[in-house]
Phi, psi and omega in degrees: 000135175250126181236137183235148176230115186225149178252318184280140181303322181297319180289320177302316179295321180294322179293319177299317181295333180270004178077025180270127180288135179291148179295143176230156181299132181082009180300131179251130178255138180244171179305134181091348178285162181237125178256118182254123185241137172293123183295346179280354180279066187302315183295315180297321182293326179299325178280321183291333186301327183273356181287146176265100180236064185293339184265353185245128177279129179248126178240138172259141178233142177237144173281339177229155179302138180293147178283165180296335182274359181298149179297136180270087179287156184278021182239160179292143185238131177245147177246122181258146007273001184305319185259025181302316182299320179296315181293317182291324186275342182286119184269311184200159174229121187242118179267141173224147187262139180218186177232130180224166177275121178234117181054042176083000180237148175278125181221157177288138178218172183242131171264129178248117177264116179261126181247121181237162169304149186301131177238147175294143182296143178267137178293346181271348181271136176293149180296133181282076184302321182295326178286327176297318178296317181294322177300317179294320179295320178295318179296316182295329183258007175076023180267151178286150177241142178302123183266151177051044184224148169259127186247137176225125177252123180239144180254126178255140009298151182303137179088351179285122182290140176279155173235179186296331184284357172275354184299326181295323177294318177298319179298319178298318178295324177296322177297323177291325181295331180267359182080009179291325175230157176287136180304328182296339180293338183296328188289344187272352189228158165252133183244122180223124177163143173271148184242131177279160180301338178273003177097350180283151179269139179269153179299148178283156178282324183220075186297318181295315179294327177296313178301316181296321180294318179295317181292321179296331179276001176096005180273144184241002178226123184232128178256124184220168174305142187300335182299337183263352189299327181248020181293155181302123176073008187278322179274094184268168180296136176080005180221105180278129180257123181254119183278148174221124177275322178227168179297332180293340179292345177293330187296305179295333179289319188261347180273133181292000000 
């Protein structure tokens, strides 16, 4: 669901044209929803900036390009009507938590799966090999794949390269994108593991350090390849380890 809050008539009209539902009193946003804000709402933005909305994508929109002196908000900014297609085509953004190596240390990071209306592939974009592998894994294990959609997986912090062990987090977000699991279930777990084309999970490179990184970041549920679930010293205090042999094992774990 895309919900918008706008003050200027030009932005309100642009949001309507892009199929964005107007904000209403008492509106509740859930994981995977998109909140579109008129960048001219300075007072509202000052309050919203401090909110913890990890499950909701926030977009700022301008009717005119922002000046160089504009406040650098921590959210993505679109300029209308130039970015009308991007706003209209974006369906949902689903975050899932994983562990990656940052500056030589394993740390918690967020994978953001962006689901858009189907676009023809650009010759300038590198082939999404990791998504091709996941598509094959979903087919082999009988899982649904998002249809008529263009998928983009980004790893935050921005510029942080993804590795193969982030594939399990992307797979969890894909399950939410198809409605196989509720998007809100993603927030409760850290997902770490590489996935083979047949859907099986490959062993982690550093299972103990992965567990420690998740626990240090305050997470208490970690999903990893089943081979590590009973490893020596792996199930530590305060961190429940949930084993998965194949990507399909995520479904009973995350579905209520």
